[in-house]
N, CA, C and O of each residue as an XYZ file, in Angstrom:
260
protein
N     215.756    146.522     54.557
C     216.228    147.851     54.285
C     217.751    147.813     54.250
O     218.387    147.111     55.036
N     218.303    148.554     53.358
C     219.753    148.693     53.282
C     220.099    150.157     53.552
O     219.427    151.067     53.068
N     221.140    150.363     54.319
C     221.601    151.719     54.622
C     223.094    151.754     54.348
O     223.844    150.882     54.785
N     223.510    152.777     53.618
C     224.934    152.927     53.338
C     225.332    154.385     53.498
O     224.517    155.299     53.368
N     226.605    154.566     53.782
C     227.134    155.924     53.945
C     227.889    156.287     52.683
O     228.800    155.575     52.262
N     227.499    157.407     52.081
C     228.132    157.886     50.860
C     228.440    159.371     51.036
O     227.549    160.172     51.316
N     229.690    159.719     50.870
C     230.133    161.116     50.971
C     229.643    161.785     52.257
O     229.195    162.932     52.243
N     229.736    161.043     53.375
C     229.402    161.599     54.682
C     227.926    161.648     55.018
O     227.550    162.184     56.060
N     227.070    161.092     54.145
C     225.619    161.090     54.392
C     225.106    159.662     54.376
O     225.644    158.805     53.676
N     224.051    159.413     55.161
C     223.416    158.103     55.193
C     222.316    158.057     54.134
O     221.496    158.971     54.051
N     222.298    156.996     53.325
C     221.263    156.764     52.331
C     220.557    155.460     52.670
O     221.201    154.462     52.991
N     219.224    155.474     52.596
C     218.448    154.287     52.894
C     217.722    153.788     51.655
O     217.277    154.579     50.823
N     217.607    152.461     51.537
C     216.954    151.834     50.388
C     216.076    150.682     50.862
O     216.461    149.925     51.752
N     214.899    150.556     50.265
C     214.078    149.370     50.461
C     214.485    148.378     49.393
O     214.622    148.728     48.221
N     214.678    147.142     49.805
C     215.132    146.101     48.886
C     213.930    145.302     48.397
O     213.156    144.786     49.203
N     213.773    145.199     47.085
C     212.690    144.414     46.511
C     213.085    142.958     46.367
O     214.269    142.630     46.434
N     212.105    142.073     46.169
C     212.404    140.648     46.030
C     213.225    140.333     44.776
O     213.843    139.273     44.680
N     213.225    141.261     43.823
C     213.989    141.062     42.594
C     215.400    141.643     42.685
O     216.155    141.616     41.714
N     215.749    142.173     43.875
C     217.086    142.726     44.074
C     217.194    144.213     43.779
O     218.243    144.814     44.013
N     216.132    144.810     43.271
C     216.164    146.244     42.986
C     216.001    147.028     44.276
O     215.360    146.576     45.225
N     216.603    148.225     44.286
C     216.539    149.084     45.463
C     215.733    150.337     45.140
O     215.817    150.885     44.041
N     214.950    150.777     46.124
C     214.205    152.023     45.994
C     214.611    152.923     47.146
O     214.509    152.537     48.310
N     215.074    154.127     46.820
C     215.556    155.046     47.846
C     214.401    155.495     48.741
O     213.307    155.786     48.260
N     214.657    155.547     50.035
C     213.689    156.037     51.009
C     214.298    157.217     51.760
O     215.516    157.326     51.895
N     213.440    158.084     52.236
C     213.889    159.239     52.997
C     213.985    158.864     54.467
O     212.977    158.570     55.110
N     215.188    158.877     54.987
C     215.428    158.631     56.410
C     216.127    159.852     56.978
O     216.987    160.445     56.327
N     215.763    160.216     58.166
C     216.382    161.365     58.815
C     217.502    160.949     59.741
O     217.421    161.164     60.950
N     218.552    160.354     59.188
C     219.694    159.941     60.013
C     220.723    161.062     59.972
O     221.252    161.370     58.903
N     221.016    161.674     61.104
C     222.013    162.747     61.113
C     223.376    162.244     60.639
O     223.760    161.109     60.920
N     224.086    163.082     59.934
C     225.384    162.684     59.381
C     226.425    162.440     60.468
O     227.431    161.779     60.211
N     226.204    162.961     61.684
C     227.188    162.743     62.742
C     226.996    161.416     63.478
O     227.781    161.090     64.368
N     225.953    160.636     63.116
C     225.790    159.287     63.669
C     226.843    158.402     63.017
O     226.928    158.337     61.791
N     227.642    157.723     63.827
C     228.698    156.865     63.285
C     228.133    155.490     62.937
O     227.017    155.146     63.327
N     228.913    154.719     62.204
C     228.512    153.362     61.873
C     228.271    152.525     63.111
O     227.361    151.697     63.130
N     229.064    152.726     64.138
C     228.905    151.989     65.378
C     227.666    152.388     66.168
O     227.191    151.616     67.001
N     227.142    153.565     65.923
C     225.948    154.055     66.615
C     224.663    153.831     65.819
O     223.568    154.017     66.349
N     224.788    153.436     64.559
C     223.644    153.386     63.656
C     222.548    152.430     64.124
O     221.377    152.809     64.128
N     222.887    151.215     64.513
C     221.867    150.252     64.927
C     221.087    150.771     66.129
O     219.863    150.645     66.162
N     221.759    151.346     67.108
C     221.062    151.875     68.290
C     220.185    153.057     67.904
O     219.064    153.185     68.398
N     220.678    153.913     67.035
C     219.891    155.064     66.581
C     218.601    154.588     65.904
O     217.521    155.098     66.202
N     218.709    153.623     65.006
C     217.526    153.112     64.318
C     216.565    152.427     65.282
O     215.349    152.574     65.153
N     217.093    151.685     66.240
C     216.245    151.048     67.243
C     215.474    152.110     68.030
O     214.269    151.977     68.243
N     216.168    153.156     68.457
C     215.529    154.208     69.234
C     214.403    154.887     68.448
O     213.374    155.245     69.020
N     214.597    155.063     67.152
C     213.602    155.737     66.323
C     212.422    154.823     66.000
O     211.274    155.265     66.032
N     212.691    153.553     65.690
C     211.659    152.662     65.164
C     211.143    151.606     66.137
O     210.388    150.728     65.718
N     211.513    151.651     67.408
C     211.110    150.592     68.333
C     209.597    150.467     68.470
O     209.104    149.382     68.781
N     208.855    151.528     68.250
C     207.396    151.455     68.372
C     206.757    150.635     67.248
O     205.609    150.209     67.372
N     207.482    150.414     66.166
C     206.979    149.597     65.055
C     207.396    148.132     65.181
O     207.070    147.315     64.319
N     208.096    147.810     66.225
C     208.572    146.439     66.424
C     207.405    145.503     66.707
O     206.358    145.909     67.210
N     207.623    144.241     66.366
C     206.649    143.193     66.689
C     207.342    142.191     67.612
O     208.565    142.229     67.744
N     206.589    141.299     68.252
C     207.226    140.328     69.141
C     208.278    139.454     68.448
O     209.214    138.985     69.096
N     208.132    139.233     67.145
C     209.094    138.389     66.430
C     210.055    139.182     65.557
O     210.961    138.601     64.960
N     209.879    140.485     65.469
C     210.722    141.298     64.602
C     210.963    142.637     65.278
O     210.332    143.637     64.937
N     211.885    142.649     66.245
C     212.080    143.862     67.006
C     213.510    144.308     67.173
O     213.775    145.296     67.858
N     214.442    143.594     66.555
C     215.846    143.951     66.718
C     216.386    144.629     65.468
O     215.865    144.448     64.367
N     217.431    145.404     65.659
C     218.162    146.020     64.561
C     219.567    145.462     64.624
O     220.223    145.538     65.663
N     220.033    144.901     63.517
C     221.401    144.394     63.480
C     221.930    144.469     62.060
O     221.170    144.512     61.092
N     223.238    144.485     61.960
C     223.909    144.569     60.678
C     223.861    143.208     59.991
O     224.152    142.176     60.596
N     223.487    143.233     58.713
C     223.512    141.987     57.945
C     224.969    141.576     57.794
O     225.833    142.395     57.482
N     225.218    140.325     58.014
C     226.592    139.845     57.999
C     227.130    139.710     59.413
O     228.027    138.910     59.679
N     226.573    140.500     60.308
C     226.895    140.356     61.720
C     225.981    139.302     62.306
O     224.908    139.050     61.760
N     226.368    138.694     63.378
C     225.530    137.697     64.030
C     224.347    138.402     64.688
O     224.534    139.367     65.429
N     223.119    137.923     64.418
C     221.975    138.528     65.099
C     222.025    138.231     66.583
O     222.614    137.235     67.003
N     221.415    139.084     67.368
C     221.405    138.857     68.809
C     220.721    137.531     69.148
O     219.795    137.130     68.443
N     221.150    136.843     70.204
C     220.518    135.564     70.567
C     219.092    135.744     71.049
O     218.427    134.765     71.390
């Protein structure tokens, strides 16, 4: 999933294997900052986590150990 901020709003996209993006509806409040985004998403989606796929981190950032 890719999330970007445009004109003060968060937009979410599912990324396809061919590189195409499909917009998804996410309820991320506009007052959530970039620094708070990963924690916000973790808090919302932690129940969908699996033992091997349970962290939220920024691509390009180092994943948690």
